[in-house]
N, C-alpha and C positions, 0 to 999 in steps of 0.2 A: 279239847285242848288245841292250842295253836301249833302250827308246824314250826320248824326251826327258823324259817325266814319271816314269819309274821311278826310285825311290830304291833304292840298293844298300847293304846292310848286311852286315858280316862278323862272325860270332860265334865265338870260339874256345871249345873245351870245350862244343860245342852238343849233345852226345849225351845229357847227363844234367843233372839238378839245375837250378841257376840258369841255366846256359847254354841248356838246353832251354826253360825258362820265358821267357827273354828272346827267344829266336829265335821262339817262337810268338807272343809279344806284338808283336814287330816285324812279323811277317807279317800279323797281324790289323790292324796300323796302316797296311798298304799297302806295306811294304818287300819287296823280293826279297832273300832272305837266303842268304848263303854259310855253310854249316854246316861248321865245321872241328872235327876231333877225331881221335883215334887209331883209333877202332873204327867201321868203316863201318856195321855193323849198327845200332848205336845212332843214328848220324846218319840213317840211312834211317828209323828209327822216328820221329825228330823230324820228318823230311820228311813222313811219312805223317800224323802228327798235325796238321801245319799245312797239309795240302793243301787243306782247305776254306777257308782264309784267303788263301793266296797261294802264290807260287812260291818254291822254294829249290833250292840246289845242294849236295849233300854232297861234301866234299873231305877225304880222309884227310890229316892233317898232324900231325907230331910237334913239339910246342913245345920239345923238347930238342935239335932239329936245325936249325941255321940254314939249311941247304940246303932242307929240307922247308918251312920258313917262307917262304923266297923263292919256292918253287914255288907255294905257296898264293896269294900275292898276284899272281904271274904268271898263274895260272889265272883269278883273279877279273877281272883286266883283259882277258885274252884273251876271256873269255866275255861280260862286260858293258860293258867300255870305261871304267868309272869305279868309284869307291868313295865313298859318302856317309857311312857310319857304320862305325866299328870298335869292337866291344866286346871289350876285353882281359879275358877272363873265366877262362880255363883256369888252374888252380893245383893244387898238391899240398901235403901236409904231411909232417912227419917223425914217427916214433913218439914218443909222450910219455915220454921218458926224462929222467933228471936232466941238467942242463945239461952237466956235465963228462963225461957218457958219450955224448954225441951224436957219432957218427962223422963225420969230415970229408966222406966220400963222400955221406952223407945231407944234410949242410948244403949241399954244392955242388949236389946234385940239386934241392933246393928253390929255391936261388938261380937256377939255370938256368931252371926252369920259371916261377917266380913273378915274377922281375925281369928277367932277360936276355931272355926271350921277349917280354914286353910292350915292352921297349925296341926290339927288332928289329922287331916288328910295327908299332910307332909310326913307326919310321924308314921302313918301306915305305909306310905310309899317307901320311906327309908327302910323299914323292916323288910319289905318285899324285895326292893332293889339290891340291898346289900347281900342278900342270901341267894339270889337267883343266878343261873348260869345261862348265858354270859352275865357277869355282874354289872350293876349300875343302871342308870337311867337318867331321865331329865324331868325336872319340875319347872313349870312356868306359872308364875303368879300374875293375876290380873290386878295391876296397880290402879292407875287412873291419872289423868292430869291433876286430879285432886291430891295425888301423892307429892305434887310440887307446889300447888297453890290452891287455896280454897275458893269456893263460891260463897256468897252471903248465905247465912243461916244453914250451914252444912257441917257443923262441928263434929257430929258423930261419924258421918261418912268420911270426912277429911282426916280425922284422927286415925280411923282404921286404915285408911290407905297410906298414910305416913308410916303407920306401924307395919304394914305389909312390906315396905321397903326394908325395914329392919329385919323382918323375918327372912326376906330374900337374901340379904347379906349374911346373916348368921347361919342359915341352913346351907347356903352355898359353901361357906367355910367348913362346916361340919360334914358336908357330903363328899368332900375331896377324897377322904380316906376310902370311900366305897365306890368311886367313879360315878358319883351322882352330881350332875350339873344343875344348878338352880339359877333361873333368870326371871326377869319381870318385864311385862309389856304394859306401858302406860298409855291409855286410850283417851282420846278427846273427840267428843261429838260424833260418834258412830251413829248412823241412822238405824235406830232400834225403837221399839215401843217406849223404852225408858226416856228417850230424848225427843219424843214427839212434841213435848211442850216447848221445845226450842223453835219450832216452826208454826205452832198453832197459837191462836189467840194473840195476846200481847207479847208473847215470847218469855224470856227468862230474866230474872233480876240481875242487874249489873252492880259492881262495887260502888258506883256513884249514885245508886238509888233508882236509876232509870231501868226500863225493861226494853228488851229488843229481841228480834229474831236473830238466830245464829246459824251460820253455815254448818252443814253436816257432810259426812262422807259415807260411802257405801260400806256396810259392815264387812263385806267380802274382803276389803283391804286388810282388815284386822285378822280375819281368818287366814288369809294368805301369809301374813306376818307370823302368826303362831305356827303354821305349818313349816315355814322356813326355819324358825328356831328349833322346832321339834326334829327336823331332818338333819341337823348338824351332827357330825361325829362327836363322840363324848370327850374328845380332846380339845374341842372348841365350844365356846359358850357366848351367847349374847346375855350379858349381865343385866343391862337395861336397854329397852327400846321404847321410843315414843312414836306412836302412830296417831296422827290428829288431822282433823279437817284443816286444810291449808289456810283458810281465811278466818278461822275461829279467833275470837278475841282473847288470846292467851299470851303471845309474845308481844312485848311492847307495852306502852302506857296508853290509857284511854280506850 
């Protein structure tokens, strides 16, 4: 069980990329972090990297499986007795194929991981946070630049990230009664394995049909932003924050 001053955070997709960066930043900020993901070895690597900062607990969990998600939150409460911060970070994309060629199965897989899983995780967090003492907590959703504007051939990913914005607003409203603050961080071109294609080979497809390399930023900048949001008192909230590579082709035309 955690002592009275320990803050408990849970990060999904904590084994790589933004999830790992956020978990490390949260540990450095004094949180004990539950590291959730599908691959134990990667979670243990995150735990090892953060050992100099603070404590963490790797828990294997599949965001496509509601039973696995429930077990993750049960394990968190059984171990620590409370939950102060949830970062809904885990997500997947579909292959970049023309809209009309995207198989239903791939659409459904993206919706399950990117939208249904955060919904379920938020439900579990609500149940814990409304009944614990001190009451309340914070939920941070990983949106994306795609929550504002799509890339070509990204209908499933873009649709789910637009939907996350709706989930953020609705759960923020419903959480008020229980001192639960909900916000969203929209990320653009963080340097992770998912974005290696932006700097390798011909680069990534642009709206005009060309391909080009795109600037990226250190994922640590995102982790630090998540830690800032997590560290706010519950009477303050960042509803939406955009953290992006300064020179990425997002703002403006062409």
